[in-house]
PQR file of N, CA, C, O and H, with PARSE charges and radii, in Angstrom:
ATOM      1  N   UNK A   1     152.353 132.005  53.894 -0.4000 1.5000
ATOM      2  CA  UNK A   1     153.092 132.455  52.735 -0.0000 2.0000
ATOM      3  C   UNK A   1     152.651 131.608  51.542  0.5500 1.7000
ATOM      4  O   UNK A   1     152.764 130.383  51.581 -0.5500 1.4000
ATOM      5  N   UNK A   2     152.163 132.234  50.509 -0.4000 1.5000
ATOM      6  CA  UNK A   2     151.751 131.480  49.315 -0.0000 2.0000
ATOM      7  C   UNK A   2     152.961 130.989  48.518  0.5500 1.7000
ATOM      8  O   UNK A   2     153.793 131.788  48.086 -0.5500 1.4000
ATOM      9  H   UNK A   2     152.072 133.229  50.478  0.4000 1.0000
ATOM     10  N   UNK A   3     153.051 129.702  48.330 -0.4000 1.5000
ATOM     11  CA  UNK A   3     154.178 129.110  47.598 -0.0000 2.0000
ATOM     12  C   UNK A   3     153.739 128.430  46.307  0.5500 1.7000
ATOM     13  O   UNK A   3     154.575 128.009  45.508 -0.5500 1.4000
ATOM     14  H   UNK A   3     152.376 129.053  48.681  0.4000 1.0000
ATOM     15  N   UNK A   4     152.464 128.326  46.109 -0.4000 1.5000
ATOM     16  CA  UNK A   4     151.944 127.575  44.963 -0.0000 2.0000
ATOM     17  C   UNK A   4     152.505 128.067  43.627  0.5500 1.7000
ATOM     18  O   UNK A   4     152.796 127.265  42.740 -0.5500 1.4000
ATOM     19  H   UNK A   4     151.784 128.668  46.758  0.4000 1.0000
ATOM     20  N   UNK A   5     152.657 129.387  43.488 -0.4000 1.5000
ATOM     21  CA  UNK A   5     153.151 129.941  42.228 -0.0000 2.0000
ATOM     22  C   UNK A   5     154.611 129.568  41.958  0.5500 1.7000
ATOM     23  O   UNK A   5     155.066 129.640  40.816 -0.5500 1.4000
ATOM     24  H   UNK A   5     152.420 130.038  44.209  0.4000 1.0000
ATOM     25  N   UNK A   6     155.340 129.173  42.991 -0.4000 1.5000
ATOM     26  CA  UNK A   6     156.738 128.784  42.813 -0.0000 2.0000
ATOM     27  C   UNK A   6     156.889 127.360  42.297  0.5500 1.7000
ATOM     28  O   UNK A   6     157.915 127.011  41.713 -0.5500 1.4000
ATOM     29  H   UNK A   6     154.971 129.114  43.919  0.4000 1.0000
ATOM     30  N   UNK A   7     155.870 126.541  42.512 -0.4000 1.5000
ATOM     31  CA  UNK A   7     155.969 125.129  42.169 -0.0000 2.0000
ATOM     32  C   UNK A   7     155.512 124.874  40.742  0.5500 1.7000
ATOM     33  O   UNK A   7     154.546 125.480  40.280 -0.5500 1.4000
ATOM     34  H   UNK A   7     155.036 126.824  42.987  0.4000 1.0000
ATOM     35  N   UNK A   8     156.204 123.976  40.039 -0.4000 1.5000
ATOM     36  CA  UNK A   8     155.809 123.658  38.661 -0.0000 2.0000
ATOM     37  C   UNK A   8     154.521 122.828  38.654  0.5500 1.7000
ATOM     38  O   UNK A   8     154.193 122.152  39.629 -0.5500 1.4000
ATOM     39  H   UNK A   8     156.989 123.483  40.415  0.4000 1.0000
ATOM     40  N   UNK A   9     153.812 122.895  37.546 -0.4000 1.5000
ATOM     41  CA  UNK A   9     152.600 122.092  37.387 -0.0000 2.0000
ATOM     42  C   UNK A   9     152.974 120.616  37.320  0.5500 1.7000
ATOM     43  O   UNK A   9     154.037 120.264  36.809 -0.5500 1.4000
ATOM     44  H   UNK A   9     154.078 123.444  36.754  0.4000 1.0000
ATOM     45  N   UNK A  10     152.107 119.761  37.831 -0.4000 1.5000
ATOM     46  CA  UNK A  10     152.316 118.318  37.726 -0.0000 2.0000
ATOM     47  C   UNK A  10     152.089 117.879  36.286  0.5500 1.7000
ATOM     48  O   UNK A  10     151.250 118.437  35.579 -0.5500 1.4000
ATOM     49  H   UNK A  10     151.243 120.047  38.246  0.4000 1.0000
ATOM     50  N   UNK A  11     152.845 116.873  35.862 -0.4000 1.5000
ATOM     51  CA  UNK A  11     152.609 116.283  34.550 -0.0000 2.0000
ATOM     52  C   UNK A  11     151.305 115.497  34.597  0.5500 1.7000
ATOM     53  O   UNK A  11     150.840 115.122  35.673 -0.5500 1.4000
ATOM     54  H   UNK A  11     153.526 116.419  36.436  0.4000 1.0000
ATOM     55  N   UNK A  12     150.725 115.252  33.446 -0.4000 1.5000
ATOM     56  CA  UNK A  12     149.518 114.426  33.412 -0.0000 2.0000
ATOM     57  C   UNK A  12     149.648 113.399  32.293  0.5500 1.7000
ATOM     58  O   UNK A  12     150.348 113.609  31.303 -0.5500 1.4000
ATOM     59  H   UNK A  12     151.103 115.557  32.571  0.4000 1.0000
ATOM     60  N   UNK A  13     148.960 112.300  32.481 -0.4000 1.5000
ATOM     61  CA  UNK A  13     148.919 111.237  31.478 -0.0000 2.0000
ATOM     62  C   UNK A  13     147.503 110.683  31.460  0.5500 1.7000
ATOM     63  O   UNK A  13     146.954 110.323  32.502 -0.5500 1.4000
ATOM     64  H   UNK A  13     148.391 112.129  33.285  0.4000 1.0000
ATOM     65  N   UNK A  14     146.927 110.618  30.293 -0.4000 1.5000
ATOM     66  CA  UNK A  14     145.562 110.122  30.127 -0.0000 2.0000
ATOM     67  C   UNK A  14     144.560 110.928  30.958  0.5500 1.7000
ATOM     68  O   UNK A  14     143.542 110.392  31.396 -0.5500 1.4000
ATOM     69  H   UNK A  14     147.373 110.911  29.447  0.4000 1.0000
ATOM     70  N   UNK A  15     144.849 112.212  31.175 -0.4000 1.5000
ATOM     71  CA  UNK A  15     143.937 113.075  31.909 -0.0000 2.0000
ATOM     72  C   UNK A  15     144.096 113.052  33.413  0.5500 1.7000
ATOM     73  O   UNK A  15     143.336 113.716  34.118 -0.5500 1.4000
ATOM     74  H   UNK A  15     145.676 112.647  30.819  0.4000 1.0000
ATOM     75  N   UNK A  16     145.062 112.308  33.927 -0.4000 1.5000
ATOM     76  CA  UNK A  16     145.273 112.213  35.367 -0.0000 2.0000
ATOM     77  C   UNK A  16     146.682 112.689  35.706  0.5500 1.7000
ATOM     78  O   UNK A  16     147.613 112.509  34.922 -0.5500 1.4000
ATOM     79  H   UNK A  16     145.680 111.769  33.354  0.4000 1.0000
ATOM     80  N   UNK A  17     146.828 113.303  36.890 -0.4000 1.5000
ATOM     81  CA  UNK A  17     148.155 113.758  37.294 -0.0000 2.0000
ATOM     82  C   UNK A  17     148.748 112.914  38.420  0.5500 1.7000
ATOM     83  O   UNK A  17     149.830 113.224  38.917 -0.5500 1.4000
ATOM     84  H   UNK A  17     146.072 113.449  37.527  0.4000 1.0000
ATOM     85  N   UNK A  18     148.056 111.858  38.824 -0.4000 1.5000
ATOM     86  CA  UNK A  18     148.583 111.019  39.897 -0.0000 2.0000
ATOM     87  C   UNK A  18     148.767 109.561  39.482  0.5500 1.7000
ATOM     88  O   UNK A  18     148.943 108.693  40.337 -0.5500 1.4000
ATOM     89  H   UNK A  18     147.176 111.607  38.420  0.4000 1.0000
ATOM     90  N   UNK A  19     148.728 109.286  38.180 -0.4000 1.5000
ATOM     91  CA  UNK A  19     148.977 107.940  37.686 -0.0000 2.0000
ATOM     92  C   UNK A  19     150.470 107.689  37.547  0.5500 1.7000
ATOM     93  O   UNK A  19     151.252 108.636  37.464 -0.5500 1.4000
ATOM     94  H   UNK A  19     148.585 109.991  37.486  0.4000 1.0000
ATOM     95  N   UNK A  20     150.859 106.464  37.521 -0.4000 1.5000
ATOM     96  CA  UNK A  20     152.274 106.107  37.459 -0.0000 2.0000
ATOM     97  C   UNK A  20     152.971 106.716  36.248  0.5500 1.7000
ATOM     98  O   UNK A  20     154.139 107.094  36.334 -0.5500 1.4000
ATOM     99  H   UNK A  20     150.223 105.695  37.589  0.4000 1.0000
ATOM    100  N   UNK A  21     152.272 106.814  35.128 -0.4000 1.5000
ATOM    101  CA  UNK A  21     152.878 107.381  33.921 -0.0000 2.0000
ATOM    102  C   UNK A  21     153.199 108.864  34.095  0.5500 1.7000
ATOM    103  O   UNK A  21     154.130 109.374  33.473 -0.5500 1.4000
ATOM    104  H   UNK A  21     151.323 106.506  35.058  0.4000 1.0000
ATOM    105  N   UNK A  22     152.436 109.555  34.934 -0.4000 1.5000
ATOM    106  CA  UNK A  22     152.601 110.995  35.097 -0.0000 2.0000
ATOM    107  C   UNK A  22     153.539 111.355  36.240  0.5500 1.7000
ATOM    108  O   UNK A  22     153.935 112.514  36.367 -0.5500 1.4000
ATOM    109  H   UNK A  22     151.680 109.141  35.439  0.4000 1.0000
ATOM    110  N   UNK A  23     153.898 110.394  37.065 -0.4000 1.5000
ATOM    111  CA  UNK A  23     154.732 110.694  38.224 -0.0000 2.0000
ATOM    112  C   UNK A  23     156.198 110.720  37.819  0.5500 1.7000
ATOM    113  O   UNK A  23     156.823 109.684  37.595 -0.5500 1.4000
ATOM    114  H   UNK A  23     153.576 109.453  36.962  0.4000 1.0000
ATOM    115  N   UNK A  24     156.718 111.917  37.734 -0.4000 1.5000
ATOM    116  CA  UNK A  24     158.128 112.087  37.405 -0.0000 2.0000
ATOM    117  C   UNK A  24     158.617 113.353  38.068  0.5500 1.7000
ATOM    118  O   UNK A  24     157.822 114.208  38.458 -0.5500 1.4000
ATOM    119  H   UNK A  24     156.210 112.759  37.916  0.4000 1.0000
ATOM    120  N   UNK A  25     159.926 113.473  38.197 -0.4000 1.5000
ATOM    121  CA  UNK A  25     160.506 114.676  38.774 -0.0000 2.0000
ATOM    122  C   UNK A  25     161.783 114.991  38.004  0.5500 1.7000
ATOM    123  O   UNK A  25     162.650 114.136  37.825 -0.5500 1.4000
ATOM    124  H   UNK A  25     160.571 112.778  37.880  0.4000 1.0000
ATOM    125  N   UNK A  26     161.873 116.203  37.566 -0.4000 1.5000
ATOM    126  CA  UNK A  26     163.024 116.632  36.779 -0.0000 2.0000
ATOM    127  C   UNK A  26     163.928 117.501  37.633  0.5500 1.7000
ATOM    128  O   UNK A  26     163.540 117.902  38.730 -0.5500 1.4000
ATOM    129  H   UNK A  26     161.169 116.898  37.711  0.4000 1.0000
ATOM    130  N   UNK A  27     165.115 117.797  37.156 -0.4000 1.5000
ATOM    131  CA  UNK A  27     165.982 118.723  37.898 -0.0000 2.0000
ATOM    132  C   UNK A  27     165.315 120.087  38.111  0.5500 1.7000
ATOM    133  O   UNK A  27     165.543 120.733  39.134 -0.5500 1.4000
ATOM    134  H   UNK A  27     165.430 117.472  36.265  0.4000 1.0000
ATOM    135  N   UNK A  28     164.504 120.521  37.164 -0.4000 1.5000
ATOM    136  CA  UNK A  28     163.788 121.787  37.324 -0.0000 2.0000
ATOM    137  C   UNK A  28     162.789 121.692  38.483  0.5500 1.7000
ATOM    138  O   UNK A  28     162.664 122.622  39.279 -0.5500 1.4000
ATOM    139  H   UNK A  28     164.318 119.996  36.333  0.4000 1.0000
ATOM    140  N   UNK A  29     162.079 120.558  38.569 -0.4000 1.5000
ATOM    141  CA  UNK A  29     161.153 120.352  39.684 -0.0000 2.0000
ATOM    142  C   UNK A  29     161.901 120.434  41.015  0.5500 1.7000
ATOM    143  O   UNK A  29     161.463 121.124  41.936 -0.5500 1.4000
ATOM    144  H   UNK A  29     162.180 119.802  37.922  0.4000 1.0000
ATOM    145  N   UNK A  30     163.018 119.739  41.113 -0.4000 1.5000
ATOM    146  CA  UNK A  30     163.781 119.723  42.362 -0.0000 2.0000
ATOM    147  C   UNK A  30     164.228 121.136  42.716  0.5500 1.7000
ATOM    148  O   UNK A  30     164.119 121.554  43.869 -0.5500 1.4000
ATOM    149  H   UNK A  30     163.374 119.179  40.365  0.4000 1.0000
ATOM    150  N   UNK A  31     164.724 121.863  41.739 -0.4000 1.5000
ATOM    151  CA  UNK A  31     165.181 123.221  41.983 -0.0000 2.0000
ATOM    152  C   UNK A  31     164.030 124.102  42.485  0.5500 1.7000
ATOM    153  O   UNK A  31     164.205 124.864  43.436 -0.5500 1.4000
ATOM    154  H   UNK A  31     164.813 121.523  40.803  0.4000 1.0000
ATOM    155  N   UNK A  32     162.880 124.004  41.865 -0.4000 1.5000
ATOM    156  CA  UNK A  32     161.738 124.826  42.280 -0.0000 2.0000
ATOM    157  C   UNK A  32     161.243 124.433  43.671  0.5500 1.7000
ATOM    158  O   UNK A  32     160.878 125.298  44.467 -0.5500 1.4000
ATOM    159  H   UNK A  32     162.738 123.385  41.093  0.4000 1.0000
ATOM    160  N   UNK A  33     161.229 123.124  43.968 -0.4000 1.5000
ATOM    161  CA  UNK A  33     160.827 122.688  45.308 -0.0000 2.0000
ATOM    162  C   UNK A  33     161.805 123.197  46.358  0.5500 1.7000
ATOM    163  O   UNK A  33     161.390 123.596  47.446 -0.5500 1.4000
ATOM    164  H   UNK A  33     161.526 122.421  43.321  0.4000 1.0000
ATOM    165  N   UNK A  34     163.096 123.187  46.048 -0.4000 1.5000
ATOM    166  CA  UNK A  34     164.102 123.690  46.989 -0.0000 2.0000
ATOM    167  C   UNK A  34     163.937 125.193  47.210  0.5500 1.7000
ATOM    168  O   UNK A  34     164.060 125.668  48.339 -0.5500 1.4000
ATOM    169  H   UNK A  34     163.433 122.863  45.164  0.4000 1.0000
ATOM    170  N   UNK A  35     163.663 125.939  46.153 -0.4000 1.5000
ATOM    171  CA  UNK A  35     163.438 127.381  46.292 -0.0000 2.0000
ATOM    172  C   UNK A  35     162.211 127.655  47.174  0.5500 1.7000
ATOM    173  O   UNK A  35     162.242 128.542  48.027 -0.5500 1.4000
ATOM    174  H   UNK A  35     163.563 125.553  45.236  0.4000 1.0000
ATOM    175  N   UNK A  36     161.149 126.901  46.966 -0.4000 1.5000
ATOM    176  CA  UNK A  36     159.945 127.076  47.784 -0.0000 2.0000
ATOM    177  C   UNK A  36     160.226 126.733  49.243  0.5500 1.7000
ATOM    178  O   UNK A  36     159.751 127.421  50.147 -0.5500 1.4000
ATOM    179  H   UNK A  36     161.124 126.180  46.273  0.4000 1.0000
ATOM    180  N   UNK A  37     160.999 125.672  49.474 -0.4000 1.5000
ATOM    181  CA  UNK A  37     161.339 125.281  50.845 -0.0000 2.0000
ATOM    182  C   UNK A  37     162.199 126.353  51.512  0.5500 1.7000
ATOM    183  O   UNK A  37     161.992 126.668  52.684 -0.5500 1.4000
ATOM    184  H   UNK A  37     161.385 125.114  48.740  0.4000 1.0000
ATOM    185  N   UNK A  38     163.158 126.914  50.781 -0.4000 1.5000
ATOM    186  CA  UNK A  38     164.005 127.968  51.344 -0.0000 2.0000
ATOM    187  C   UNK A  38     163.173 129.193  51.715  0.5500 1.7000
ATOM    188  O   UNK A  38     163.398 129.792  52.767 -0.5500 1.4000
ATOM    189  H   UNK A  38     163.325 126.658  49.829  0.4000 1.0000
ATOM    190  N   UNK A  39     162.224 129.572  50.873 -0.4000 1.5000
ATOM    191  CA  UNK A  39     161.363 130.718  51.193 -0.0000 2.0000
ATOM    192  C   UNK A  39     160.503 130.441  52.413  0.5500 1.7000
ATOM    193  O   UNK A  39     160.340 131.306  53.274 -0.5500 1.4000
ATOM    194  H   UNK A  39     162.041 129.085  50.019  0.4000 1.0000
ATOM    195  N   UNK A  40     159.950 129.230  52.486 -0.4000 1.5000
ATOM    196  CA  UNK A  40     159.104 128.873  53.630 -0.0000 2.0000
ATOM    197  C   UNK A  40     159.913 128.903  54.918  0.5500 1.7000
ATOM    198  O   UNK A  40     159.443 129.417  55.933 -0.5500 1.4000
ATOM    199  H   UNK A  40     160.082 128.528  51.787  0.4000 1.0000
ATOM    200  N   UNK A  41     161.118 128.360  54.889 -0.4000 1.5000
ATOM    201  CA  UNK A  41     161.958 128.367  56.090 -0.0000 2.0000
ATOM    202  C   UNK A  41     162.388 129.772  56.461  0.5500 1.7000
ATOM    203  O   UNK A  41     162.412 130.121  57.641 -0.5500 1.4000
ATOM    204  H   UNK A  41     161.500 127.943  54.064  0.4000 1.0000
ATOM    205  N   UNK A  42     162.729 130.588  55.466 -0.4000 1.5000
ATOM    206  CA  UNK A  42     163.145 131.960  55.742 -0.0000 2.0000
ATOM    207  C   UNK A  42     162.027 132.744  56.421  0.5500 1.7000
ATOM    208  O   UNK A  42     162.296 133.584  57.279 -0.5500 1.4000
ATOM    209  H   UNK A  42     162.709 130.304  54.507  0.4000 1.0000
ATOM    210  N   UNK A  43     160.783 132.482  56.050 -0.4000 1.5000
ATOM    211  CA  UNK A  43     159.676 133.206  56.677 -0.0000 2.0000
ATOM    212  C   UNK A  43     159.310 132.621  58.043  0.5500 1.7000
ATOM    213  O   UNK A  43     158.693 133.306  58.859 -0.5500 1.4000
ATOM    214  H   UNK A  43     160.564 131.800  55.352  0.4000 1.0000
ATOM    215  N   UNK A  44     159.677 131.378  58.298 -0.4000 1.5000
ATOM    216  CA  UNK A  44     159.317 130.726  59.560 -0.0000 2.0000
ATOM    217  C   UNK A  44     160.355 130.928  60.656  0.5500 1.7000
ATOM    218  O   UNK A  44     160.029 130.855  61.841 -0.5500 1.4000
ATOM    219  H   UNK A  44     160.178 130.822  57.635  0.4000 1.0000
ATOM    220  N   UNK A  45     161.591 131.178  60.270 -0.4000 1.5000
ATOM    221  CA  UNK A  45     162.666 131.311  61.249 -0.0000 2.0000
ATOM    222  C   UNK A  45     162.803 132.768  61.665  0.5500 1.7000
ATOM    223  O   UNK A  45     162.917 133.658  60.822 -0.5500 1.4000
ATOM    224  H   UNK A  45     161.856 131.237  59.307  0.4000 1.0000
ATOM    225  N   UNK A  46     162.791 133.000  62.963 -0.4000 1.5000
ATOM    226  CA  UNK A  46     162.917 134.350  63.494 -0.0000 2.0000
ATOM    227  C   UNK A  46     164.364 134.587  63.890  0.5500 1.7000
ATOM    228  O   UNK A  46     164.950 133.817  64.650 -0.5500 1.4000
ATOM    229  H   UNK A  46     162.699 132.277  63.648  0.4000 1.0000
ATOM    230  N   UNK A  47     164.927 135.660  63.363 -0.4000 1.5000
ATOM    231  CA  UNK A  47     166.296 136.023  63.700 -0.0000 2.0000
ATOM    232  C   UNK A  47     166.253 137.162  64.704  0.5500 1.7000
ATOM    233  O   UNK A  47     165.455 138.090  64.566 -0.5500 1.4000
ATOM    234  H   UNK A  47     164.450 136.285  62.745  0.4000 1.0000
ATOM    235  N   UNK A  48     167.097 137.093  65.697 -0.4000 1.5000
ATOM    236  CA  UNK A  48     167.143 138.148  66.700 -0.0000 2.0000
ATOM    237  C   UNK A  48     167.548 137.573  68.033  0.5500 1.7000
ATOM    238  O   UNK A  48     167.962 136.417  68.120 -0.5500 1.4000
ATOM    239  H   UNK A  48     167.745 136.340  65.809  0.4000 1.0000
ATOM    240  N   UNK A  49     167.432 138.368  69.063 -0.4000 1.5000
ATOM    241  CA  UNK A  49     167.828 137.881  70.388 -0.0000 2.0000
ATOM    242  C   UNK A  49     166.909 136.756  70.863  0.5500 1.7000
ATOM    243  O   UNK A  49     165.719 136.727  70.550 -0.5500 1.4000
ATOM    244  H   UNK A  49     167.095 139.307  68.993  0.4000 1.0000
ATOM    245  N   UNK A  50     167.485 135.849  71.614 -0.4000 1.5000
ATOM    246  CA  UNK A  50     166.704 134.734  72.146 -0.0000 2.0000
ATOM    247  C   UNK A  50     165.756 135.226  73.218  0.5500 1.7000
ATOM    248  O   UNK A  50     166.120 136.108  73.996 -0.5500 1.4000
ATOM    249  H   UNK A  50     168.452 135.873  71.868  0.4000 1.0000
ATOM    250  N   UNK A  51     164.563 134.689  73.283 -0.4000 1.5000
ATOM    251  CA  UNK A  51     163.644 135.095  74.351 -0.0000 2.0000
ATOM    252  C   UNK A  51     164.118 134.573  75.701  0.5500 1.7000
ATOM    253  O   UNK A  51     164.905 133.629  75.771 -0.5500 1.4000
ATOM    254  H   UNK A  51     164.267 133.972  72.651  0.4000 1.0000
ATOM    255  N   UNK A  52     163.640 135.186  76.754 -0.4000 1.5000
ATOM    256  CA  UNK A  52     163.979 134.739  78.099 -0.0000 2.0000
ATOM    257  C   UNK A  52     163.390 133.350  78.323  0.5500 1.7000
ATOM    258  O   UNK A  52     162.241 133.088  77.969 -0.5500 1.4000
ATOM    259  H   UNK A  52     163.001 135.953  76.697  0.4000 1.0000
ATOM    260  N   UNK A  53     164.175 132.479  78.905 -0.4000 1.5000
ATOM    261  CA  UNK A  53     163.685 131.129  79.187 -0.0000 2.0000
ATOM    262  C   UNK A  53     163.455 130.961  80.677  0.5500 1.7000
ATOM    263  O   UNK A  53     164.112 131.604  81.495 -0.5500 1.4000
ATOM    264  H   UNK A  53     165.109 132.692  79.193  0.4000 1.0000
ATOM    265  N   UNK A  54     162.533 130.105  81.015 -0.4000 1.5000
ATOM    266  CA  UNK A  54     162.237 129.786  82.404 -0.0000 2.0000
ATOM    267  C   UNK A  54     162.266 128.272  82.545  0.5500 1.7000
ATOM    268  O   UNK A  54     161.803 127.548  81.664 -0.5500 1.4000
ATOM    269  H   UNK A  54     161.999 129.582  80.351  0.4000 1.0000
ATOM    270  N   UNK A  55     162.799 127.812  83.632 -0.4000 1.5000
ATOM    271  CA  UNK A  55     162.822 126.386  83.913 -0.0000 2.0000
ATOM    272  C   UNK A  55     161.742 126.092  84.945  0.5500 1.7000
ATOM    273  O   UNK A  55     161.559 126.848  85.899 -0.5500 1.4000
ATOM    274  H   UNK A  55     163.175 128.401  84.348  0.4000 1.0000
ATOM    275  N   UNK A  56     161.046 125.014  84.749 -0.4000 1.5000
ATOM    276  CA  UNK A  56     159.980 124.606  85.647 -0.0000 2.0000
ATOM    277  C   UNK A  56     160.261 123.168  86.065  0.5500 1.7000
ATOM    278  O   UNK A  56     160.420 122.281  85.226 -0.5500 1.4000
ATOM    279  H   UNK A  56     161.194 124.400  83.974  0.4000 1.0000
ATOM    280  N   UNK A  57     160.319 122.959  87.358 -0.4000 1.5000
ATOM    281  CA  UNK A  57     160.561 121.621  87.885 -0.0000 2.0000
ATOM    282  C   UNK A  57     159.259 121.112  88.493  0.5500 1.7000
ATOM    283  O   UNK A  57     158.651 121.787  89.324 -0.5500 1.4000
ATOM    284  H   UNK A  57     160.190 123.679  88.039  0.4000 1.0000
ATOM    285  N   UNK A  58     158.835 119.930  88.081 -0.4000 1.5000
ATOM    286  CA  UNK A  58     157.568 119.373  88.539 -0.0000 2.0000
ATOM    287  C   UNK A  58     157.826 118.005  89.137  0.5500 1.7000
ATOM    288  O   UNK A  58     158.586 117.206  88.590 -0.5500 1.4000
ATOM    289  H   UNK A  58     159.329 119.382  87.406  0.4000 1.0000
ATOM    290  N   UNK A  59     157.186 117.746  90.264 -0.4000 1.5000
ATOM    291  CA  UNK A  59     157.275 116.414  90.866 -0.0000 2.0000
ATOM    292  C   UNK A  59     155.855 115.911  91.107  0.5500 1.7000
ATOM    293  O   UNK A  59     154.927 116.694  91.308 -0.5500 1.4000
ATOM    294  H   UNK A  59     156.569 118.395  90.708  0.4000 1.0000
ATOM    295  N   UNK A  60     155.709 114.603  91.083 -0.4000 1.5000
ATOM    296  CA  UNK A  60     154.396 114.025  91.291 -0.0000 2.0000
ATOM    297  C   UNK A  60     153.971 114.227  92.738  0.5500 1.7000
ATOM    298  O   UNK A  60     154.727 113.938  93.666 -0.5500 1.4000
ATOM    299  H   UNK A  60     156.463 113.967  90.921  0.4000 1.0000
ATOM    300  N   UNK A  61     152.770 114.719  92.919 -0.4000 1.5000
ATOM    301  CA  UNK A  61     152.219 114.880  94.259 -0.0000 2.0000
ATOM    302  C   UNK A  61     152.636 116.162  94.950  0.5500 1.7000
ATOM    303  O   UNK A  61     152.153 116.441  96.047 -0.5500 1.4000
ATOM    304  H   UNK A  61     152.156 114.954  92.166  0.4000 1.0000
ATOM    305  N   UNK A  62     153.513 116.951  94.354 -0.4000 1.5000
ATOM    306  CA  UNK A  62     153.962 118.197  94.981 -0.0000 2.0000
ATOM    307  C   UNK A  62     153.711 119.375  94.061  0.5500 1.7000
ATOM    308  O   UNK A  62     153.433 119.204  92.874 -0.5500 1.4000
ATOM    309  H   UNK A  62     153.906 116.724  93.463  0.4000 1.0000
ATOM    310  N   UNK A  63     153.810 120.551  94.610 -0.4000 1.5000
ATOM    311  CA  UNK A  63     153.595 121.751  93.773 -0.0000 2.0000
ATOM    312  C   UNK A  63     154.779 121.990  92.818  0.5500 1.7000
ATOM    313  O   UNK A  63     155.888 121.503  93.042 -0.5500 1.4000
ATOM    314  H   UNK A  63     154.036 120.690  95.574  0.4000 1.0000
ATOM    315  N   UNK A  64     154.516 122.731  91.779 -0.4000 1.5000
ATOM    316  CA  UNK A  64     155.562 123.097  90.840 -0.0000 2.0000
ATOM    317  C   UNK A  64     156.487 124.130  91.468  0.5500 1.7000
ATOM    318  O   UNK A  64     156.056 124.955  92.274 -0.5500 1.4000
ATOM    319  H   UNK A  64     153.615 123.126  91.597  0.4000 1.0000
ATOM    320  N   UNK A  65     157.745 124.078  91.095 -0.4000 1.5000
ATOM    321  CA  UNK A  65     158.719 125.023  91.622 -0.0000 2.0000
ATOM    322  C   UNK A  65     159.345 125.776  90.471  0.5500 1.7000
ATOM    323  O   UNK A  65     159.807 125.159  89.512 -0.5500 1.4000
ATOM    324  H   UNK A  65     158.094 123.408  90.440  0.4000 1.0000
ATOM    325  N   UNK A  66     159.371 127.097  90.543 -0.4000 1.5000
ATOM    326  CA  UNK A  66     160.061 127.904  89.540 -0.0000 2.0000
ATOM    327  C   UNK A  66     161.517 128.039  89.950  0.5500 1.7000
ATOM    328  O   UNK A  66     161.817 128.354  91.101 -0.5500 1.4000
ATOM    329  H   UNK A  66     158.995 127.598  91.322  0.4000 1.0000
ATOM    330  N   UNK A  67     162.427 127.799  89.000 -0.4000 1.5000
ATOM    331  CA  UNK A  67     163.864 127.965  89.291 -0.0000 2.0000
ATOM    332  C   UNK A  67     164.473 128.939  88.318  0.5500 1.7000
ATOM    333  O   UNK A  67     165.670 129.217  88.390 -0.5500 1.4000
ATOM    334  H   UNK A  67     162.183 127.544  88.064  0.4000 1.0000
TER
END
């Protein structure tokens, strides 16, 4: 999922965006980062019935047992 368009541009100082003078975060930045995170989570989380689970018991030196 492309999220880059949701995020604000980094500030720059003296032509650099990773210098101490340029590193800041505003309430708008936080809001946009939260919106991007919510979209990413919404697309990653699957809603619906739980899949069937299987338990596997393993012991050292013996075969695996399905339960």
